[in-house]
C-alpha positions as CSV (number, residue, x, y, z in Angstrom):
1,M,0.0,0.0,0.0
2,C,3.0,2.3,0.5
3,S,4.8,3.7,-2.5
4,R,8.6,4.0,-2.7
5,E,8.3,7.8,-2.1
6,Q,6.0,7.3,0.9
7,A,8.2,4.6,2.3
8,A,11.1,7.0,2.1
9,S,9.0,9.6,3.8
10,L,8.3,7.2,6.7
11,K,12.0,6.6,7.1
12,T,12.5,10.4,7.6
13,V,9.5,11.2,9.9
14,D,11.8,13.5,11.9
15,R,13.4,15.3,8.9
16,L,11.8,18.6,10.0
17,S,12.8,18.1,13.7
18,R,15.9,15.9,13.5
19,R,17.6,17.9,16.2
20,D,14.7,17.4,18.5
21,F,14.1,13.7,18.1
22,V,16.6,10.9,18.4
23,K,14.8,8.8,15.8
24,A,11.5,8.5,14.1
25,I,8.6,7.1,16.2
26,G,7.9,3.4,15.7
27,V,4.4,2.0,16.2
28,A,3.9,-0.8,18.7
29,T,1.6,-3.5,17.6
30,A,-0.1,-5.9,19.9
31,A,-3.1,-8.2,19.1
32,G,-3.8,-6.2,16.0
33,S,-4.0,-2.9,17.9
34,V,-1.7,0.0,17.5
35,L,-0.9,2.0,20.6
36,V,0.8,5.4,20.9
37,P,4.3,4.7,22.2
38,T,6.3,7.0,24.3
39,I,8.0,9.7,22.2
40,P,11.8,9.3,22.1
41,A,13.8,11.8,24.2
42,V,13.9,15.3,22.8
43,A,16.9,17.5,22.8
44,H,15.7,19.3,25.9
45,S,16.1,17.3,29.1
46,A,14.2,17.5,32.4
47,S,16.7,20.1,33.5
48,H,15.2,22.5,31.0
49,D,11.8,22.0,32.6
50,R,13.2,22.9,36.0
51,R,14.8,25.8,34.3
52,A,11.4,27.1,33.2
53,K,10.0,26.9,36.7
54,I,13.1,28.7,38.1
55,A,12.9,31.4,35.4
56,V,9.2,32.1,36.1
57,K,9.9,32.4,39.8
58,Q,12.8,34.7,39.2
59,L,10.7,36.8,36.9
60,Y,8.0,37.1,39.5
61,T,10.5,38.1,42.2
62,T,11.9,40.9,40.0
63,L,8.4,42.5,39.4
64,T,7.8,45.8,41.1
65,P,4.5,46.3,43.0
66,E,3.3,48.3,40.0
67,Q,4.2,45.6,37.6
68,K,2.5,42.9,39.7
69,Q,-0.8,44.8,39.6
70,V,-0.8,44.3,35.8
71,V,0.9,40.9,35.4
72,A,0.0,38.9,38.5
73,L,-3.4,37.4,38.2
74,S,-5.3,34.9,40.4
75,W,-5.2,31.2,39.5
76,D,-9.0,31.3,39.0
77,D,-8.9,34.3,36.6
78,P,-10.9,33.2,33.5
79,K,-8.2,34.5,31.3
80,R,-6.1,31.5,32.2
81,T,-8.4,29.2,30.2
82,R,-9.4,31.5,27.4
83,V,-8.7,30.3,23.8
84,S,-8.3,32.8,21.1
85,P,-6.0,33.1,18.0
86,N,-5.3,36.8,18.5
87,W,-5.5,38.5,21.9
88,K,-3.5,40.3,24.6
89,I,-3.8,38.6,28.0
90,T,-2.7,41.8,29.8
91,K,-1.2,45.2,28.9
92,A,2.2,44.0,29.8
93,T,4.1,43.8,26.5
94,V,7.5,42.2,26.6
95,G,9.3,45.1,25.0
96,D,7.7,48.1,26.7
97,F,6.6,46.8,30.1
98,F,9.6,44.7,31.2
99,R,13.2,45.7,31.9
100,A,16.0,44.2,29.9
101,D,16.9,41.6,32.6
102,Q,13.2,40.6,32.8
103,Q,13.0,40.3,29.0
104,E,15.9,37.9,29.1
105,L,14.1,35.8,31.7
106,I,11.1,35.6,29.4
107,R,13.3,34.4,26.6
108,D,14.7,31.8,29.0
109,I,11.2,30.6,29.8
110,L,10.4,30.2,26.1
111,K,13.6,28.3,25.5
112,A,12.9,26.0,28.4
113,I,9.4,25.0,27.3
114,T,10.2,24.5,23.6
115,S,12.6,22.3,21.6
116,E,15.6,23.9,19.9
117,E,13.9,24.0,16.5
118,G,10.6,24.9,18.2
119,Y,12.0,28.0,19.8
120,E,13.4,29.1,16.4
121,K,10.0,28.5,14.8
122,F,8.1,30.5,17.4
123,M,10.5,33.4,17.3
124,K,10.3,33.5,13.5
125,Q,6.5,33.2,13.7
126,M,6.3,36.2,16.0
127,A,8.7,38.3,13.9
128,V,6.7,37.5,10.7
129,D,3.3,38.0,12.3
130,W,3.8,41.1,14.4
131,A,7.1,42.8,13.8
132,P,9.4,43.2,15.6
133,G,8.1,40.0,17.2
134,L,8.4,39.0,20.8
135,P,8.5,42.6,22.2
136,R,4.9,43.1,21.1
137,Y,3.5,40.0,22.9
138,T,2.0,40.1,26.3
139,V,2.6,38.2,29.6
140,A,0.5,37.1,32.6
141,I,1.5,35.0,35.6
142,F,-1.4,33.2,37.3
143,G,-1.2,31.9,40.9
144,N,1.9,32.1,43.1
145,P,5.2,30.9,41.6
146,G,6.4,30.4,45.2
147,T,4.1,27.3,45.1
148,D,3.5,24.6,42.5
149,T,0.2,26.2,41.5
150,F,1.2,28.8,38.9
151,Q,1.3,29.4,35.2
152,F,3.2,31.8,32.9
153,T,1.3,32.6,29.7
154,L,2.4,34.5,26.7
155,T,-0.2,35.7,24.1
156,G,-0.5,37.8,21.1
157,R,-1.2,37.5,17.4
158,H,-1.6,33.8,16.6
159,L,0.1,32.5,19.7
160,T,-0.9,31.3,23.2
161,I,1.9,29.3,24.9
162,R,2.1,28.3,28.6
163,A,4.7,27.3,31.2
164,D,3.0,25.4,34.1
165,G,4.2,25.1,37.7
166,R,3.9,21.3,37.5
167,P,2.5,18.8,35.1
168,S,-1.2,18.1,35.4
169,K,-2.9,14.7,35.2
170,K,-5.9,16.4,33.5
171,T,-4.4,18.6,30.8
172,A,-1.1,19.0,28.9
173,F,0.6,22.4,28.4
174,G,-1.5,23.8,31.2
175,G,-4.4,24.2,28.8
176,P,-5.1,24.6,25.1
177,I,-2.3,26.2,23.0
178,V,-2.5,28.3,19.8
179,Y,0.1,28.8,17.1
180,G,0.4,29.5,13.4
181,P,2.0,32.4,11.5
182,A,0.4,34.5,8.7
183,P,3.2,35.7,6.3
184,K,0.3,37.0,4.2
185,A,-3.3,37.6,5.2
186,T,-4.4,35.4,2.4
187,E,-1.9,32.7,1.6
188,S,-1.4,30.8,-1.7
189,S,-1.8,27.0,-1.8
190,K,1.9,26.4,-1.1
191,H,1.9,28.7,2.0
192,P,5.4,30.1,1.3
193,G,7.2,31.3,4.4
194,N,4.8,29.6,6.8
195,V,7.0,27.8,9.4
196,F,4.2,25.4,10.4
197,W,2.8,24.4,7.0
198,Y,5.0,21.2,7.1
199,Q,2.4,19.8,9.6
200,A,-0.4,20.1,7.0
201,K,1.9,18.5,4.3
202,R,2.4,15.6,6.7
203,A,-1.3,15.2,7.3
204,N,-2.0,15.2,3.6
205,E,0.5,12.3,3.2
206,V,-2.0,10.3,5.3
207,F,-4.9,11.3,3.0
208,Q,-2.9,10.3,-0.1
209,M,-2.4,6.8,1.4
210,L,-6.2,6.3,1.9
211,D,-8.2,4.2,-0.5
212,G,-11.5,5.3,-1.9
213,R,-13.7,4.1,0.9
214,Q,-11.3,5.6,3.5
215,R,-11.3,8.9,1.8
216,K,-15.1,9.1,1.8
217,E,-14.9,8.6,5.6
218,A,-12.1,11.0,6.2
219,L,-13.2,13.9,3.9
220,L,-16.0,15.9,5.2
221,D,-17.9,18.9,3.9
222,R,-17.8,21.7,6.4
223,A,-15.2,22.3,9.2
224,P,-16.2,23.0,12.8
225,V,-15.5,26.4,14.2
226,E,-11.8,26.6,14.8
227,T,-12.0,27.4,18.5
228,A,-14.3,24.4,19.1
229,I,-11.6,22.4,20.8
230,S,-13.4,21.2,23.9
231,L,-13.0,17.4,24.5
232,R,-16.1,15.4,23.6
233,Q,-18.0,13.4,26.1
234,S,-17.3,9.7,26.3
235,G,-19.3,7.7,23.7
236,K,-19.8,10.7,21.3
237,L,-19.0,10.1,17.6
238,F,-15.8,11.6,16.3
239,P,-15.4,13.1,12.8
240,G,-13.2,11.4,10.2
241,I,-11.5,8.0,10.1
242,A,-10.1,6.3,13.2
243,G,-6.6,4.9,13.5
244,S,-8.1,1.5,14.2
245,E,-9.4,1.5,10.6
246,L,-6.0,2.1,9.1
247,A,-3.4,-0.3,7.8
248,P,0.0,-0.4,9.6
249,D,1.8,1.8,7.1
250,Q,-1.1,4.3,7.3
251,K,-1.0,4.3,11.1
252,R,2.7,5.1,11.0
253,L,2.0,8.2,9.0
254,L,-0.8,9.1,11.4
255,Q,1.7,8.8,14.2
256,A,4.1,11.0,12.2
257,V,1.4,13.7,12.1
258,L,1.2,13.7,15.8
259,T,5.0,13.7,16.1
260,D,5.2,16.8,13.9
261,V,2.5,18.6,15.9
262,L,4.4,18.0,19.1
263,A,7.9,18.5,17.9
264,P,8.2,22.2,18.7
265,Y,7.7,21.6,22.5
266,G,9.7,20.5,25.5
267,K,9.9,16.9,26.8
268,T,7.8,17.2,29.9
269,D,4.8,18.7,28.0
270,V,5.2,16.3,25.1
271,D,5.4,13.3,27.5
272,E,2.3,14.5,29.3
273,A,0.4,15.0,26.1
274,M,1.3,11.5,24.9
275,R,0.3,10.0,28.2
276,L,-3.1,11.6,28.0
277,I,-3.6,10.5,24.4
278,Q,-2.6,6.9,25.4
279,A,-5.2,7.1,28.3
280,G,-7.8,7.9,25.7
281,G,-7.2,4.7,23.8
282,G,-4.0,5.5,22.0
283,L,-3.6,5.9,18.2
284,D,-6.6,3.5,17.6
285,T,-9.0,6.1,18.8
286,V,-7.4,9.1,17.1
287,H,-9.5,10.2,14.2
288,I,-8.2,12.3,11.3
289,S,-10.5,14.4,9.2
290,F,-10.2,16.8,6.2
291,Y,-12.6,19.5,5.2
292,K,-13.8,20.9,1.8
293,K,-15.2,24.1,3.3
294,T,-14.4,26.5,6.1
295,A,-16.7,26.8,9.1
296,S,-18.3,29.8,7.4
297,G,-19.1,27.6,4.3
298,Y,-16.4,29.0,2.0
299,P,-14.9,26.4,-0.4
300,D,-11.3,27.1,0.9
301,G,-10.5,23.7,2.3
302,D,-8.4,23.1,-0.8
303,I,-6.7,26.4,-1.7
304,G,-5.7,26.5,-5.4
305,R,-7.6,23.2,-6.0
306,D,-4.2,21.3,-5.8
307,G,-5.6,18.3,-3.9
308,V,-3.8,19.4,-0.7
309,W,-6.4,19.9,2.1
310,D,-5.7,23.1,4.0
311,I,-8.1,22.3,6.9
312,W,-7.7,19.1,8.9
313,R,-8.3,17.8,12.4
314,L,-7.1,15.1,14.9
315,E,-9.6,14.1,17.6
316,S,-9.9,11.4,20.2
317,P,-11.5,11.2,23.7
318,T,-8.5,13.0,25.1
319,L,-7.2,15.0,22.1
320,V,-8.3,17.8,19.8
321,S,-5.8,19.2,17.3
322,H,-7.3,21.6,14.7
323,F,-5.4,23.1,11.8
324,R,-7.0,25.8,9.6
325,G,-4.9,26.8,6.7
326,A,-7.4,29.2,5.0
327,P,-6.9,32.1,4.5
328,H,-3.8,31.6,6.7
329,V,-2.8,29.2,9.4
330,H,-4.5,29.1,12.8
331,A,-3.7,25.9,14.7
332,Y,-4.8,24.6,18.1
333,F,-3.8,21.8,20.3
334,H,-5.7,20.5,23.4
335,A,-4.9,17.2,25.2
336,G,-6.6,16.4,28.5
337,R,-9.3,14.6,30.4
338,R,-12.8,15.9,30.8
339,E,-13.6,17.0,34.3
């Protein structure tokens, strides 16, 4: 079922993140069921995760009383769980609100919660989206960094990224994350200059491997609203085709999509996301779907009519990953357990 070109692609699953992953993910097979394995060690070790916590605490201690009035929010503040592709969590912009030493700590936090290539991609995204980049983005610190219950959150145009005080058994990354640059407001079918378009190219490799029946199951008419990333109740139907319905080589590509989506982040967050996905049934329960139309009904699911689907989604009982490539990229990732 796998062509020579596709087989070569499978052997280079990590070609876009080779500095982050030791080797491509294999798929463990048992009794005909494919499970999500543990992702191999990434370049950042657990020491980087400790570094993130330390840097957030250091940043908090350097804040003046006036700064804390703007940046420091309660753990229960609704802004901590808000999901939006374009928003300012506070008025505390990195470049104007923080001193040079504090800005360096913010950079340290970002480096600690991302892989090496991930950090470069996010910095490039911010520079492309909202020049000059990081200085325009905004910061909040929820809870008390003197305890384990705290979260650092950075938001702005097409980005919400978090550093949690400690891993949660109920959610990865401290909550849903948002990413996706827009080199142009309306991108062409090849999405030139978009540092995250490689993820959609990988997802489309899965579609190309599907047979006619599978494509009918995977290709749907109208995409859901992009911010609809709440986890579905147990027993609810999921859109698209499930991993359990795929052949082994197709499942390896589905796993590769998940690998690419998680590659920009640090080991602790990635491990936690994978643990939650496994708890939801593993790769067998992960559904992948592609869409002909946007949530508004516009036929932009295939920009340029080149057969490459610009809107796609991964979903399972413990996962929602939504990628909207029209008119430019907005992407969301949420792994967790329902309360």
